[in-house]
N, C-alpha and C positions, 0 to 999 in steps of 0.2 A: 738509295737511302735506306737506312735501317729503321725499322719501325720502333717507336718508343714503347717500352713495356709498360703496361698499365699496372698501377698499384692495386693489386688484388688483395683484399683483406684476408687474413688467415681464417681458415675454416674453423667453425666451432667444434670443440672436442670435449666430450663428457669428462675426460680425465682432468681438465682444468678445474672443474668444480670439485673433483675429488681432492686435488692438491690444495685448493683454497680452504676446504673444510678441515683437512689435516693440519694445515698451518695455523688456523684459528684455534683448534683444539690444543695444539702444542703451546701456543701463546697463553691460552687460559691456564694451562697446567703450570707454566713457568712463572707467569706474572699475575695470576689470579688470586694468590694468597696475600699474606701480610707483606707489604713492601717497605716496612720500616728499616729493613737491613740495608736498603740502598743508600741511606744517609749516615750509616755508622762506619767507624773505622775498626780495623782488626787490632787486637792487642793480646797479651798473654796474662796468665793468672798472677805472675810475679808483679807486673805493673799494677794490676788491679789491687793487690794487697797493699802496695805503696799508696795508691790513691785512697784506699779505704782507711788506712791508718792515719793519713793526713787529713781526714775529714772532708775530702772532695766529693764523696759519693752521696747522692741524695736518694737514689732508687736503684734496686737490683731486681731484675726480672729473670727468673729461672725457667727456661723452656724445657719441659720434661722430655718430650718426644724427640728433641733435637740434641739433648745433652749440651746445650749451649746457654750462655748467660749474656744479657744485655744490661748495660750500665748507663745510668743517667747522672750527670755531674750537677753540682750546685752552681748557681749563677756566679758565686765568688770564684769557684775553681776555674770557670771558663775564662776568667781574666788573666789567669796565670800564663806565663810564657810557654810552658810545656804543653799547653792545650790549645795554642793559637792555631794549629793546623786544622782544628775542627771548623774554623770559620770559612775555609775554602770550599768551593762548590764541588759536588760529586759528579759522576759521569752523566747524570741526568739533569745537571744544572741546579740541583737543590742545595739549600744551605739551612737545614733545619736545626736551630740552636735549642729547640725545646727538648730534644732527646728522642730516643736513646743516642748516646754518643759513642760508646765503645761496645765491642762484641768479642767474645772469645769462647772457646770450647773447653769443657772440663772432662776429665776421665771418669771420676766417680762423683755422682751427685751427693751421696751420703757424706763423704769426706768434706765436700765443699760446704754443705749445710752446717757441718760441725764447726768449720772455720768461721762462718758468718755468726753463729751463736756465740762463739768465743769472743769475737770482736764486739758484739753487743754488750756482753758482760764487762768488757773493758771500757765501756762508756762511749762507743762509737754509735752515732745515731744515723740510721738510714731506713728506708722503707723496703720490705722484702715481699715479692709477689711470685706466685707460681702459675704458669699458664701452659697451654698446649696449642701449637700452631695448626690451623686447618686450612685446606684449599677447597673451597666450596665447589668451584668448577670441576676440579679433578674428581671430587667425590661424586658429583652428578654424572660425569663421564663414565666412571667405573660402574655406577649403578645401571647405566644403559648399555654397557659394553656387551653383555651376553646377547641382548636383542640385536645390537648392531652386527655381531658376528653371525648370528643365525640368518639375518636378512642378506648379508654379504655372500654367505655360502649358497643360499637359495638363488640369488641373482646369478652367481657364477655357474651353478648347475644348469639353470634354465637357459642361459646363453649358450652353453656348450651343447645342450640338447637341440637347440633351435638352429644349429648350423655354424657355430663359432662365434667368437667375440668381435669379429670384424664387422664392417658395414655391409650393406646390400640386403637383398631379400633374405629373410630368415636370420639376420644378424642380431636382432633384438628379441626380447621375450615375446612381445605382442606380434612379431612378424613370423611366428612359427608356421602359420597357415599360408605363407607366401610360397609361390612356386620356386622350385630350385632349378628351373630350366636355364641353360646357358644360351644367351642370345648371341648369334654370330652376325656381324654386320655384312650385308651383301656386297659392299664395296671393297672392304679390306680383309675381312677374316676368312672368307670362303674363296678359295682359288681352284678347287677341284672341278673339273669339267668331264664331259663324257669321253674326251680324248684320253683321260687318265684311267678310264675303266676299260681294260682289255677283256675280250670275250663278252659273255652275257648279252649277245646280240638281241635275243628275243625279249629279255627283260628291259633292255635299253629302249627298244621300240615302244614298249608300254609306258615307261615313265617319261619318255619324250613328249607324249601327249599331255601329261600333267604339266610339264614346263610350258607347253603351248597354251594350256588353259589359263595359267597365271599371267603370261605375257599378253595374250590376245583374248580376254574373256568375252568381249562383245561378238567375236567371230562365231561363238557357239550360242550365246544367249539370245542373239538377234533372231535365231531360228526357233527359239522356244526351248532350247536344251538347257540343262542344268550342269554346272560344274561338279564333278565328283567330290564327295565329302572326304574320302580317304582311300588310301591304297595300302594293302598289307603285303609286305615282302616276306615270302616263306621260302626257306631253304636250309640246307645243312650248315653247320658252323663253318665259317671261313670262306664261304662262297662269294662274299662281297656285298652283302645287304646294306651294311652301314656306309660303305664306300659309294654305293649307288645312290643312297639318300643324299649324301654330301654333294654328289655330282648334280642332282636335281636342284639343290639350293644354289650351287654355283652357276648353273645355266639360267635359272629363272631370275636371278638377281633380286631376290626378295629376302626379308628378314627370316632367319632360320632358328627356331627354338629347338634345342636338342637336350634330351634327358633320358634317363633309364626308367623302366617301370618300377624299380625298387625305390626311386626317389619320392614316390607318392606315399610310401609306407612309413608310418611313424608309430611310436608307442602311445600317442595320445589319440583318443577317439575323435573323429571328425576332421583330423588334419589332412588326410588324403583327399577327401572331397573338397576341402577348402583350397588345397593346392591345385586341384583340377580347375576349379572356378577361376582362380587367379591366373592360371596359365592361359586359358582361353580368353580371359579379359585382356591380357597383355597382347595376345596374338590379334584379337579383333581391333585393338587400338592401332596396331601397326599393319593392318591388312592392306594389300594381300600378303600373306605370310604362310610359312610352312612350319608345322609342328612334327618333330620326329621323336617317336617313343621307341627306344630300343628295348628288346626283351619285354614285350608287352604282356607276355604270359604271366609275369609277376603279379599283375593286377587283373588280367583278363580271363583267368581260369573260370571254367564253368561254375555257376553258382549252385549252392545247396548240395554239394557232394561230400564235403568232409565236416560239415557243421553238425556233429552229433549232439553237442551239448545244448544247442538251441540258443546260444548266447549271441550277442551282437558281433558281427564280423566286420571288422574295419575294412578288409579288402573288398568285400561285397559293396559296402557303402561307396568306396572309391570308384568301383566299376559302374555302379548305378549313376553316379554323377557324370562319369565319362560318357555313358550312353546318352544321357540327357543333353550334354553339351554338343555332342556330335550330331544328334538329330532329335530335336525337341522344340518346344515353343520358344520363339525368340532367337532361333539359331541364325547367325549371319553367314553370308557367303564370303568367298575369297580367302578362307582359311582352310587349307588342306592338311589333313593328318596323314602322315606316313608312319607306319609301324613295322617292326621287324621281329620275327620269332622263328625258332626252329621246332616249335611245338604247336602247330596250328590245330592239331587234333584235340587239344584240351581247352581251346578257347570257347567262350560262351557263344551260343548260337545268336543271341541278340546283338552281339558285337560284330558278327560275321555277315549279318543280313545286308541287303541292298539298302542304301540310304546312309549307312555308316561307312563301312569299308566296302565301297562299290566294286573295287577291283582287288583281286588276289593275284599277285605276280609271283610266280614260282621261279626261284633262282636256283637252277640245277647245277650240278657239278659240271665243269667244263669238259667238252669233248676234245679230241686230239687237235683240231684246228684252233679251238679257243685256248687250249693250253700253250700252243705255239705263240699266240699273241701275248698271253700273260708272261711267258718267258721273255719276250722281247722287251716288255715294260720293265721287268725286274732286273734285266741284264744291263740296262743303260748305265747305272753307276758303277758297274763292275768291269774291271779290266780282264777281258776274256781273250783266249787264243783265237787267232784268225781262222783256223780250220774247225772251229766248233760247229757241230751239226745240231741246230736247234730242233729240227724235226725228230732226230733220234732221241733227244731229251724228252720231247713231248710224248713219244711212243713209250718211253721207259717209265712214265709217271701216270699210269691209268688210275682213275679214281682220286687223283689229287685235287684238292681245292685250290683257290687262288692263294690263300694263306699258306698252304703246304708248299706251293711252288716258290713263294717268297722265302720260305724257310730253307728250301733246297738251295736256292741261289746264295743265301747268306752263309749256309753251312759249307758250300763248295768254296767260297772265298776264304773262309776260316781255315779249311783244310789246306788250300794252296799256300796261304800265309804260313801255316805251320811247317810246310815243306820248303819254305824260302823260295817260292816260285815268283816270277815276275808277272805271270798271267795265269788265269784260271782255265784249265784245260778240261777235256772230255772226261778223263779218269777222275778228276776231282768232283765232277757232278755225279758220276756214277757212284763214287764212294759216299757222297752226301745222301743219295737216295737210299743206299744200303744202311747208312747210319740212322736215317729217320725211320725207315720201315722196320729194320731188324734190331736196331739198338747199337750200343758201343761194342766194338770188336774187342774180344778178350783172348789175346794170343797166349797170355801167361796163365790161363786157367789150367789147373792140374787135371789131366785126363790120362787114365791108364791105357796102355796099348790095346788091351782087349776092348775097352770102351770106344776107343778111336776106330777100331776095326768095325764094331757094330754100327757106329754112326756112319761110316763110309758106305757100308752095304745098305743101310736104311735110305740114305740120300740117293744112292745109285738106283735103288728100287723105284723111288719116285721118278727119277729121270727116264728110266727105260719104259715104265708103264705109260707115262705121259707121251713119250716119243712114238709108241706103237698104237695109241688110240687116236681116232679121227677127230673127235671134238674136244680133246683135252687142250689146254692152253700151251702154246709153243714155249719150249724151254729157252732160257737165256743163259743161265750159269748154275753150277752146283758148287757148294762150298761145305767143308767140314770145320771151318774156323768158327769157334763159339762167338756168338754175337747176341748181346742182350741176355734173354733167358733161354734162348735156343742153343743147342750144341752143334747144329748144322742147318743148312737151308738149301732149298731148290727154288731158284727165282724164275718166274714165268712171265710171259707177256700176254695177258688175257685179251681176247678179242672183245671190242666194245660192242655189246649187243643191246638192243632195246627190249627184246623178248628172248626168253631162253626155252628151248624145247627139252622134252624128257630125256632124249638120248644125250644131249649136251650135259645135263646135270648128272646123269649116270656115269658118263666118262670122267667127269671131274671128281666124283666120289671114288671111282676106281683108282684114279691116279693118286688121290690122297691116301688111299689104303695101301699103295705100293710099297711104302716104307716098312710097315709091319709085315706085309707079305714077304718081303725080301729077307727079313730076320727069320721068319718061319722056314723059308726055303733053304737058307744057308746054315742055320744053327739049330733048327727044329725047336727054337725057343723064341719067346717074345719078351719085350721089355716095356718099361714105362715111357720110353721116348716118343711114343706115338700119341701122347695126350692131346696136343693141339690138333693133330689130324683127326682123331676120333671126335673131338668137339665140333670141328668143321663139318664132318660127315653126318653126325647126328643132327646137327642143325639143318643141313640140307635135306636129309631124309624126312624130318618132321615137317618141314615146309612143303615138300612134295605131297605128303599124305594129308595134312590137316589144313594147309593154307591154299595151295594152288590147285587142288583137286586133280592131281596127276596119278591117283591110285585107282586101279580097276575095282578093288574090293569095296571101297567106300563110295566110289563114283564121283560125280560132278558136284561136290559139296565142299564148302570152306567154313572154317570156324574162326576166321580172322575178322576182327572188328576194326575197320579203318577209322571210326570216330573216336576211338580211345576210351569209350565208356565202359568197356569190359574191365578196366583197371579197378573200378569201384564195386564190382560184383564179387560175391564170395562163392559163387557156384560156377562150375564149368558149363560151357554151352552144349555139352553132350553128356550122355548117360555113362554109367560105369561100364556097361557092356561095350559101348562104342569106344571108351577109353582103352579097354583091353584089346579091341580090334586094331586101334591105332598103334598101340605099343607093339603088337605082333607084326603088323605090316612094316613098321620102321625097322624092327630087328631083321625081318626077312630081306628087306631091301639092302641093308648094309652087308649082311652075310653073303648075299648073292654077288655083290661087287667085290667083296673080299676074296671069294672063291675065283672070280674072274681074274683078279690080279695075281693070285697064286698060279693059275694056269699059264698066264702070259710069262711069268718069271721062270717057271719050270722049263718052258721051251727055250728060254733065252738065258739059261743059267751060266753058260760059259762067258757070254757077253757081260753079264752082271758081274762076274768075277774080274774081268778085264777092266771094267769101268771103276769098280771099287779100288783095284790096285792103282789105277791112274789117280784116283782121288787121294789115296794115302800118300802117293808120291808128290803130287802138286798142291794138294789141299784145296785148290780152286780150279775147276775146269769149265770150259765154255761150250757153245754149240758146235764148234769145229771138232772138238774132241769126241763128241757123241757121233758126229758124222763119220769120223775115222773108224770108230768101233762098230757102230750099228748100221752105217750106210746112210744114204739119203732118206729123209723122213718120207714115208709113203703118202702122207696127207699134207696138203698145203692149205693154210687158212686164207680167208678172203682178203685180209689185210696184206698177207705175204704176196698174194697174186697181184694186188694193186701195186704194191711196192716194186715187184719184179717187172711189171709192165712199164712203170715210170723209168726204172733204170734202163730198160731196153730202148725206150724212146730217147733217153739222154745219150746212150751209146750211138744210136743211129744218127742223131744230130751232129755228134762230134765227127763221125765219118764223112 
């Protein structure tokens, strides 16, 4: 049986009142003046002259502001047959025989008055009056119109500032201090679970405990423990901090309040603090609950750093209120705050202390195994070729975040569709990686033969030097096809290390300078094409000298400030004499590696020429081409050893 629908009364709407007021005002303006016209009949000036000459007119009223005339007849005239129509009722049911009876308009009041004076001289008796019609309600409305317009504009602006003209929190003028947090219902809105989060194994273990706190709080409180107040997710952009927070809400099955740090900021003083209070009030009413603040550094920046004017800082007031709500008098339990930021170094120390954000969960870039799991998640909706090697894709994307990998999968699908393929293959993914890292391929870029030759030798120099050095990254391919802002590129597969030794950094610097060294060896000239290489090398050398303490002259000292407070200082943490030593050591370090690259290429000049010719012929060469020219690489990385061992075991199992 179908359920009968209940007669739900329509909801009240403020626009109904607006409509009623406008209708009343229009009615006043239309019907609020003199209503004697409603019982008169229209006529013309010719008929009037006939009535006047016949002596039927007793009164003539000239309305100056309307250029119209109203005529009242004598009682005797009303009995005549030609005026019998006046006795019928009008549209309002009126039958006013007292007059006025007729109405007509005149072109010129002066000529009309002359006619009336002429009729009087001829002996016609009638009474003449002059009047002006007024609408009192319309006059009152016009007098108040400027005030009404000002009030209406003010209401409109305030409604827009407070978050729109619609309903909900912040929808009205006096709700501007309400929280803008979006509430997700735990039963319908949140479907993300930890199964949807690939990789991030360490971070997932930490946040799973938060889920257990909300599901089984007595398990911990019975032993005297306290549920953590908050957890701070720290990591690079795109590593999955927001996704992890959604998974926590989906697993815990509790109300989830989500908003950004900038949602607290408003142009009005005190609004941010008011919104913080309202947010925690709503969360406490629905506890247990989770509050997720994305990009908390918008309000959580360290206090007293940029306030040179001494004026009231709205952001600091908002932060103070947040600190009080998280850990202050009257703080309730079962409300956990999860925040995300990629700038933890600039957050206020009071916000980071135990009792507020008890846990700091670092969401790192995924390693090779985690990238493999992330690829599996993002490849589910994509039609891929059966022979696709996901492990190869994970090796080809070192340093990629989860968002980058999602972008690679989407870009590969677009490339395959552009080529009218039925499935996305290995080459499509490799092209997608090149597209994201290097930029758009520009085959139609105008390059002279001389420039193309210089580019070929430059890239060949990178390839040969990196091939001959033990700790340089293994080469994948070399290309002289312009892509993005670069005219050519050498693609490497860097080994994923947790720590880097001095010799490894020196080999990488030497390989980066191989391009300029090749130009010097072949042409005895250098060009501006090594700008990105010089930038990379200078950054590495400066880090070795002033950050990592890898320089013998300066010794075991660092000028790096991990707290980020050095951004607000106007002085360097070292003297001018030390600055000169640092500059000298950086220069000597770079020049030494440049000389090393020159020596390597001088001894392999014939192979450099062969490789450059191959590049000019094919435009893109791979690892196999280098092995044909240079022979087997004398050094094998740890990853290559592990990979060769796996392949050897697979071959043994097949036999």
